[in-house]
C-alpha positions, -999 to +999 in steps of 0.1 A: +000+000+000+013+034-008+020+059+019+004+093+022+012+125+042-016+138+062-027+174+065-009+176+099+024+178+081+046+206+093+065+209+059+099+202+076+111+182+045+128+155+065+110+128+045+118+140+008+155+131+006+149+098+023+126+084-005+146+060-028+121+066-055+118+104-055+081+100-048+079+129-023+077+165-032+064+197-019+028+203-027+010+236-025+009+236+014+025+203+026+046+175+013+029+149-009+037+113-019+030+102-055+012+069-052+025+055-085+061+059-073+058+048-037+071+012-030+070+016+007+108+014+005+105-024-005+137-033-021+157-006-003+150-006+034+133-027+060+108+001+068+093+030+049+119+058+055+093+087+053+075+074+083+108+065+102+121+102+099+088+121+101+089+141+134+052+144+136+041+110+124+022+123+093+035+097+069+010+069+072-004+040+051-030+047+025-057+021+028-070+032-005-039+019-022-032-015-007-004-034-027+013-068-020+050-072-015+052-087-050+034-057-066+057-033-047+088-052-060+075-051-095+070-014-092+105-009-079+119-028-108+101-005-132+113+025-114+148+012-111+156-011-141+193-011-135+190-023-098+193-061-090+162-070-069+170-108-069+179-126-037+169-113-003+150-081-010+147-057+019+112-053+030+090-046+059+069-077+050+097-098+063+097-095+101 
């Protein structure tokens, strides 16, 4: 499932550089996450980095965009065709 940033965002910008997919950008008032580019950091980290660094906990799961680990890996492969996603892929699905 893609992440989203709630309206409680304080626009600190901590999340933007942490996204391996460049899915986060400043919107008109707060930061926004492009759903089509969010892989929940699957393939890069063991937890979504936007949520990990957000000081006000406004990076949350978006229940309107639920995706499986396989779908997120497929999306990551499309976004990063030169990266090897074989083997033990980092993922928060693996606890």
